[in-house]
N, C-alpha and C positions, 0 to 999 in steps of 0.2 A: 551248488555251494561255491564252486570255484568262481562262477560268475559273480556271485554275491560279494566274495572277498575282493575280486578285481574292482567291482563297483565301489565298494567302501574305500579302497585305496585311492581310486580316482577322485572320489568326493573329498577325502582328506587332503589330497594334493591340491585340488582346486581351491578349497577353503584357505589352506595355508598360503598358497601362492597369492591369493587375492588379498589376504591380510598383510602379507609381506609387501605387496605392491602399494597398499594403502598407508603403510607406516610412514608417519611424518617425522622427519629428523628434528633434533633440537634437544638441548640439555635442560631448558627451562620452559615453563608454560608460555612465556612471551615468544621464545624462539619457535616453538611448535606452532603457535597460533599464526605467527607471521609467515612461516613456511607453508602452512595450510592455505593461507590467503593468497600467496603468490603462486601456488600450484593450481588453484581453482581458476578456470578460464573466466568466470563471471566476476571475479574480484582482483585478478592479477594485473599489475601494471606492466608485466613483462611482455616483450614482443612474442608473437606466436612461436618464432623459431627458437627463442630462448626458453620459453615455458615448456616446449615439447621435450626438452632434455633436462628440465629443472629437477634437482634432487633436494636442494636446500641452499639457503644463503650462508655465507661465511660470517661467523661471529667471533669476536674476541671471547676468550673464556670468561665465564661469569666471575666477577670479582666483587665481593661484598664491600670492599673499601670505596667503591664507586657508587654506593648508596649513601647519600648524605642528607642531613636535615638542614634546610636553609631557612634563614629568617626572611620573611616577606615584608617589605616596606611598600604598602599600597600607595599608588599615585592616582587618586580618583579624579583629578582635574585635568589629566592629560588629554590633548586633542587627538583625533584620528588623523593619521597621515597615510600617504600612499607608499606602501612597502613595495619595492620593485620586485618583479618576478623575471623568470627566464624568457618571458614573451612580452608583448606590449601591454598585457593586462597588469593592473596594479591591485594589490590586496589592501583593503582599508583596515588598518590596525592601529591600536593605541597601546602605549606602555601601561599595562595593568599594575605593574609593580617591579621592584628591584629585589632580586634574590641574592643574599649574601651567605656564603658557605665556605667551609674549609675542606681542602683536599691535601692529605699528607702534611698537615700543619701550616699550609699556606692559604690565605683568604682570597676568595674570588667573588666576582659579581656577574650576574646575568640579568638582562631585562627579560621579563615574561610578558607576552603580548596577548591582547584580546581582539579577535576579529569581529568587525561590525556585522558582516553577513552571516558568518557561521553561527553566531550566538542566537540567531533567529530560527535556526533549524531545531526541530524537536530532538531532544536528547543532548543538545550541545549548548544549552543555555549557560552552563558554567564552564565551558571549555576554554582552556588557555593554551597558548602556543609558545613552546620554548625551543627556539633554534640556537645552535651554537657552532662555532668554529674552534678547532684546536690544532695542535702540532702534528697530528697523524694525518691530517687532510692532504690528499694528493700522494700519500704514501700507502699506509695500510687502509685508510678510510677514504671515502668519497671526497674529492677536492672541493666540492661546494658546501661542505659542512653537513650536519645532521640535525634531526628534529627529535623532540620529546613531546608527547602529549601530556597535558596536565589538566587538573580541575581546580576550580576556586576552592581553597580550603576554608574551614570555619574560622580558624584562628590566624595567627601571624607567623606560622611556620609551615613549610611545605617539604615533603620528601622529594628529592630528585634522584632517580635511579638511572644512571647513565648506561646501565646494562640494557635499558629499554630504548636506547636511541636508535633511530632508523634513518635510512637514506630518503631524500626526496624522490618522488616517482621519476623525476628527470634523470636520475642516475641509471635508470633502466630503459627509459623510452622518451625520446625527445618530443613526443606529441603532447606531453603534459606541460602545464604552466606552473612553475614552483616558486614560492617566495625565496628571494635571495637573502641569506643570513646577514643581518646588519653587522658592520665591522665592530661595533661596540660589544657584540656578543662573542668576541674572540677570547679564548682562554689560552694564556701563554703556558701551556703544559700539554702533555700527551694524555688524551683520554682513551685508554686502552680497554674500552668496553663498548658493547653494542654491536651494531652491524658493521662489517668491513666493506671495502670497495667491492663492486660487482665485477667479476672477471669474465673472460670469454667462456661461454658454455656451449 
C-alpha cells in the first residue's frame, strides 16, 4: 500500500512538472502561438543558445485601442519593385493599396504590400505584408521596425491589430534576410503594442 501511494505521488509529480514545463506564456492567443513557435526548434528563428533558455517574448500589454478599422484604397496598377532586405537579396513587392486609419483621433496612412513570390505558395494566395516603423523603434521595440501579417479583404476596409505586430527574424538571428521597412511606412507616433525588442537571454 505504501509503495502504491509513493508511486501515485511520483506519477502526479511527473505529470504536473511536465505540464508546468510545457506551459506557454502569453496573455493572448497570438502571444501564446508566437511563443510556442519560438520555443520549438523546428520553427524558431532563435539561435540555439537563446532558445535553450527561452521562456517567452516581451510584449506590450494588449491594448484594444490599437485595433483599428482602416479604409483600403486599392492600387491595382502598381508595378513590382525591389524591396531592399538586410542582405543582398531583394523582395519583389508591389503596393497593393493604401490603408487610412485613425489612432487617438489622428489620421495615418500605411502602404500594404503584395509579394510576387509568396502569393504563389499554397495558402498564401491572398497574403498581404504590412511593415511599419514608429517612435518606439530603437527604444522599447526593435530598431528596424515591425511586421503585421494580413489577408486581402472582401471589401474596402481592413482591420489592423497592432497587438499582433512582430519583429523580423533578423531581430533574433542575423542569418535571415528580412525586408527593410520603407520610410513611407513610418508612423509619427508611439505604437505601444505587439512584440518588444529582444533582449539578452
